[in-house]
C-alpha positions as CSV (number, residue, x, y, z in Angstrom):
1,M,47.2,16.4,32.4
2,G,49.0,18.7,30.2
3,I,49.5,17.9,26.4
4,F,53.3,17.5,27.1
5,S,52.7,15.1,29.7
6,L,50.5,13.1,27.6
7,L,52.7,13.2,24.7
8,K,55.6,12.0,27.0
9,K,53.5,9.2,27.9
10,G,52.6,8.0,24.6
11,L,56.3,8.1,23.4
12,T,57.3,5.8,26.1
13,N,54.6,3.3,25.5
14,S,55.3,3.4,21.8
15,N,58.9,2.8,22.7
16,K,58.3,-0.3,24.9
17,K,56.1,-1.7,21.8
18,F,59.2,-1.1,19.2
19,K,58.5,-4.9,18.0
20,V,55.5,-3.7,16.4
21,V,57.6,-0.9,14.4
22,I,59.9,-3.9,13.5
23,Y,56.8,-6.1,12.4
24,L,55.2,-3.1,10.4
25,W,58.7,-2.4,8.5
26,A,59.2,-6.0,7.7
27,M,55.7,-6.2,6.1
28,N,55.8,-3.0,4.5
29,F,58.9,-3.9,2.8
30,L,58.2,-7.3,2.0
31,F,54.8,-6.1,0.6
32,A,56.5,-3.2,-1.5
33,L,59.1,-5.9,-3.2
34,M,56.2,-8.0,-4.1
35,M,54.8,-4.9,-5.9
36,I,57.8,-3.6,-7.7
37,L,59.7,-6.7,-8.6
38,P,57.0,-7.3,-11.7
39,F,57.4,-3.9,-12.7
40,Y,61.2,-4.0,-12.4
41,F,61.5,-6.9,-14.5
42,A,59.4,-5.5,-17.2
43,L,60.9,-2.3,-17.3
44,R,64.4,-4.0,-17.6
45,N,63.2,-6.4,-19.8
46,L,62.1,-3.4,-22.3
47,I,65.3,-1.2,-21.6
48,S,67.6,-3.6,-22.2
49,K,66.7,-4.0,-25.9
50,S,66.9,-0.6,-26.6
51,L,69.3,2.0,-27.4
52,I,68.0,4.3,-24.6
53,G,69.5,1.9,-22.1
54,D,72.7,2.8,-22.8
55,S,72.1,6.5,-22.6
56,L,70.7,6.0,-19.2
57,L,73.9,5.0,-18.1
58,R,75.0,8.3,-19.1
59,G,72.9,10.4,-17.2
60,C,68.8,10.7,-16.4
61,D,67.2,11.0,-19.7
62,F,63.5,11.1,-20.0
63,L,63.2,9.9,-23.6
64,W,63.6,6.2,-22.1
65,L,59.9,6.9,-21.0
66,G,58.8,7.8,-24.4
67,D,60.5,4.9,-25.9
68,V,58.5,2.5,-23.1
69,L,55.1,4.2,-23.8
70,Y,55.8,3.5,-27.8
71,K,56.8,-0.2,-27.1
72,L,53.9,-0.6,-24.8
73,G,51.2,0.8,-27.1
74,D,47.8,-0.6,-26.7
75,S,48.3,-2.5,-23.0
76,L,48.6,1.0,-21.1
77,S,45.1,0.4,-19.8
78,L,46.2,-3.1,-18.8
79,I,49.0,-1.3,-17.0
80,R,46.4,0.9,-15.3
81,Y,44.9,-1.9,-13.5
82,L,48.2,-3.2,-12.6
83,I,48.6,-0.2,-10.6
84,L,45.4,0.4,-9.3
85,V,44.5,-3.3,-8.1
86,P,47.8,-3.4,-5.8
87,A,47.3,-0.1,-4.8
88,L,43.7,-1.1,-3.6
89,F,45.0,-4.0,-1.8
90,Y,47.8,-2.0,-0.2
91,L,45.0,0.1,1.4
92,L,43.0,-3.1,2.6
93,F,46.7,-4.2,4.3
94,H,47.0,-1.2,6.1
95,I,43.8,-1.2,7.4
96,F,44.5,-4.6,8.6
97,L,47.8,-3.7,9.8
98,N,46.5,-0.5,12.1
99,G,44.1,-2.9,13.8
100,G,47.5,-4.7,15.3
101,I,48.9,-1.3,16.1
102,I,45.8,-0.1,18.1
103,G,45.6,-3.4,19.8
104,R,49.1,-3.5,20.7
105,L,49.5,-0.1,21.9
106,N,45.8,-0.4,24.0
107,D,47.3,-3.2,25.9
108,P,50.5,-1.6,27.2
109,E,51.4,-4.5,29.6
110,S,51.1,-7.5,27.6
111,K,54.5,-8.6,25.4
112,V,54.3,-8.2,21.9
113,T,54.6,-11.6,19.7
114,L,53.8,-12.0,16.4
115,A,50.7,-14.3,17.1
116,S,49.0,-11.4,19.4
117,F,49.8,-8.8,16.8
118,F,48.0,-10.9,14.2
119,K,45.2,-11.6,16.4
120,D,44.7,-7.8,17.1
121,C,45.0,-7.4,13.4
122,G,42.0,-9.7,12.5
123,A,40.0,-8.3,15.7
124,Y,40.2,-4.7,14.7
125,F,39.9,-5.1,11.1
126,G,36.1,-5.0,10.6
127,R,36.2,-1.7,12.8
128,F,38.8,0.0,10.9
129,F,37.3,-1.3,7.5
130,R,33.7,0.2,8.5
131,L,35.5,3.6,9.1
């Protein structure tokens, strides 16, 4: 088999499992929403009580970043952990999801269901985590 025939076969198998793409998109969207909402509300709270918020409506100005850093002061070390911990959790989450992707692509004849996807996620998680 040539490289193009293998590529065509892989794309054909992937198109048959389009539900996996939908599941991945939905889970990534929900995870991103859970991670960004606390930062959104905190930033909205900080900027809404500042005169810098009005200047942001007229255009992008990075003075707001200095204003926010000044207001946060000593809590910057806490913010570092608020970014680092979700990033590590996101890495583990993707390792978990990669098991479902491999499991569903490995079984080309079976139908994709959410239960079978999560079953494969759990079955392959340990192997991917050790990598």
